[in-house]
N, C-alpha and C positions, 0 to 999 in steps of 0.2 A: 561157791562158780568164784572167780578169782577177777578181780576187776582190777582197772587201770593195764599199764603194759606187763606185758606177757616176761618169763627172765632171759630171752633174746634179746626184746627189746632193753631191757634193764643192762644184759651182761656186757651192749652194747656202746651204752652210755657211760660205764662204769673209767673209763680212759679219760675221757673229760670232765670227769662228776662222780667222783669216790663214792658220795654220798647218794647215789643209786643203786648201790651194791646191800644199804641195808634192808629194803624189802625184801630182795632176795634171802637173806637171812631168816627175817620175820618168816616169810611162805616157807620155809621148807626144814628150820630147827625144832619143831616139833616131829614129823616124821624122820628125819636123822639120828633122832634123841631115841626113837625108840627103834629104832634100827640097831643103833651100838647097843643099848639094854640087852637085848635078846642076842646077841651074838657073843658082847665083850662085858660078861656082867659086873656090877662096879666099876667101871671102866668109862661110862657114857656121858659123864659130865666133861671129862678131860677130853676125852674124845672130837667131844665138841668144837670144845676151847681151840683145838688145836686146829682143826676143820678149816675155820674163819680165819684170813686175814684178818690179821689186830688194826693196819695202820691202812692209812692212805694210796703210801705209795705201793702196798702189794695189791691192794684193791685197785688201783690204775693199771695197773702191769697185767693185772687179769684182763680186765679191758682190751689192752693191746693185745695181746696172745687171743684172744677169742677175735677181736676185727681181723687181725692177721690172718688166724684160720678161719676166715670166712671167703676172703679176698680170692678172686681166681688165680691161679699162677699164669 
C-alpha cells in the first residue's frame, strides 16, 4: 500500500515544487523498467532514463501541463 500523497497530488505539486516529482519516479520505475524489458530487450535502462525528465524546468512544465489539463474550460 502506498503511503503519502497519491500520484495526482504529486503531479499537481510539481509546478511549484519540482522535488515532488521524485516520489513518482521511485514509485513507478520498477514497473516501467519491467515493461520495457519485456518489450524492448536490452534497451530497458536507456528507455527508462529517457522517460523521466532530468531537470527541474522540465518537471515544473509537467506540473503546469497537468494543472492546465485539469482546469475546466
